[in-house]
N, C-alpha and C positions, 0 to 999 in steps of 0.2 A: 609286478605280478606273479613270479613264482615266490609266495612266500611259507615258511619252515611248517610241518604240520605237528601238533600237539600228538603222543603218544594214542589218543582214542581217534583224532583223524586220520592218524595212519593205520590202525585198524578199520578204520568205516572204511577207508580207500579200497584197501587188501581185499574186504568184504564185498564192496558194490564193482569190485573187478573181475572177483568169482562167479559174483551173482550175474555180472552181463554175458561173460563167457559162458555162464550154464544155460542162460535166456536168450542170448542174442538181442534184447533189447534194455531199455528202461525199466530195470525189476522194481520200480517204485518206491516212497518212503515206506511203506508197511512191511515189504520183505528185508529190506535191510535193517528196520528195529525188530523186529523177527529173529535175523539171524545176531543181530548183534545182543540182543536180548535187552533192549533200551526203549522207552516209550518213543512214540512218533514223533512226539515235538523234540525229542533229544537228537533222532536222528534225521529231520529237518535241520537241524541247526550244523548237526556235522555237514551234511551236504552242501548249506549255504557257506561255511567255512572253507572248504574242498574250492566252491566255486570263486569265491572269492579271491582265494589264494592261485588260482588259474591251473588246478587240478582237474576241472570238469566245465563243461560247455553244457547251457541248458536252452530251448526251446524258447523264446522270448512269451511265445504265443502260450505256447501249451504248458508251459515248465518244465516240460520232460526235458529228461539227459540223452544229447545227444551224442557226446564224448566225453569220457573220462580216461585222461592220458594213459595210457596208450592206444586205450579200445575205443571204437565207434560203435552204437547203438544202431547203427545203419549200415547196409552195405558199402562196403570200399572193394578196391583191387586189391585189398591184402588180406588172405583168408589166414585164419591163424587156428592151430590145435592143440592142446596142450597132451601130449603122448600120453597114454593109459589112464586118461582122468574121462573121454569124453567130453571133455570143454572144448566148444568151438566159436570162433564169432570172429571178428575183423578188426584190423589194425588201423590206427589212422593211415601210418605210411610203411614202407619199407625198414627203416631203421624204427619205428616202433613195435614192428613185428617180429626182429631181433632180441628186443630186449624184453620181451618176455619171458623167456628160458630163467633168465637170471632173477625177474620179478616174483615168479611163481614157483623157483627150484622146480622146475620140469624139465622135459626134452618138449621143443616144441617143433611141428612141421608146419611152415610157412607157404602156401601156395599164390602167385599173383599170375597175370598176364602183362608180358610187355607192351607199354603203352604205345611202343613204337611198330613193332611189328604183330604184336597179338599171341604171340608166341607161348605156350607157359611154361612158368616157373617154379622150380619146388625145392626148398631149403630144408633141411635138418641140423637142429639146433641142440646140441647136447652138453651141459657141465662148461657152459659160457663159451662153446666154440660151436661153428658152423661147421660140422662134421661131413655133409654131403650136399651135394649141389646138382641139379639136372636143371637145364643143360650145363653141361662143364663151362666154366670161363665167365659165369653172369656176373657183374657187376651192378651196385647200387649206385644208382644215378640218385645225388643229394640237390636238392636245388633250394633252400634253404637261403642261401644268400640273396638267391634273387626275392625272395619272398619278402626281405629284411629290406632290400632296397626298393620297394615299392612306395609309393606317395600317397597311401591308402591312410587316411585317419582311424585309430581304433581297429587296427588289422586284427583279425581273428585269423589267429595260424589254425586252428581247426576247421575252419569253413574253409582256407585258402589250400591245406594238403591234399 
């Protein structure tokens, strides 16, 4: 599923993620083509390549992007913001929220609510390190092994997160 990206696909992915953070929704082929300075047909091919290689998930009916790893175009429990850039959106999971800093080379503030008690959680990630956490002692519950043991054909991890 996770194929290697060409240089053009890598650039398209980074631009797409930046657009999703700016707009908190599927930016559409036109916006991607404009930002990449390529024809819409080429932008559409790049999106198809990213989808085929597992870097994005589209809605089967509308063809709109639902997720471009590590971001979601729909609200999730994991709100993220790039510090100083005004860009904010939703990560698919807590691990994805922590990985945004290195991906964008920026400090990140991640906000979530504990799924068990509802308490607010806030993390600051800077220079690839968690520099502050509120409340103190917060841990990430990583349940991917549980997802991988499900006996569902064609399990989509973006839907399961």
